Phi, psi and omega in degrees: 000319181296316180294324179297319177297318178297318179297317179296319179295317179298318178296319180296316179299315180296322178297315180297318178299319180296315178299316179299314180298320179296334178274358180091009179267153179244092182294146178250161177289148183300326180294324178290324177298311180294324177296321178297318177297315180299316181290334184269322186247326190268308186292316181293146175288165177299320179296320178299317180294315179299316180296331179280317188273325186304312180300324179292318179298313182291328175295322180286318181212094183301339182258011187308307186291322177292316183302323183256014178052046176259113180268092183275112179296153179301319176242082184300328180295319179291320179299317179295317178303311182299321182286324191255340186295310181294325184286317187217014173071196183300321181299318179293320178297314180298317181297312181293322180294315179298316179298320179296322177299311182296312182296323181293319176297320182290331176304310180294317183300310183281346175272318190246302189291315182222075185306123179211101187301317181296313179295323178298314179298318178297319180293318178301312181296319178295318179295319179296325177298318178298313181294339179268000180084018184244034178292124185296336181277003183244000000 
């Protein structure tokens, strides 16, 4: 029964890929998708992400951080460590740092790539919570 389910799942996946190709889409393998997420969000340090995204955000809106009252520390990684280490240890620092990476990338995405005011506001508020030491995962 288990092998039959796997065969059916494999057939379904191949059918979906075929439909996607017929629509002009190029489906990727799940391992490449996960590798892309890892390379975009996990592997770079928070400072690398800030250094990559910050100039784009400021080019688009030089007053962005002031306008939304976001006090971005010069070394956001050190600030997060200081806020979360005593409170929740290494696990809390890792959780807050990962969330800050995702939110910082999303600030640029919802501001520039795919403007969505509601999503941008939600992302701003979540990012500000991290900077205030109130990340719910820590």
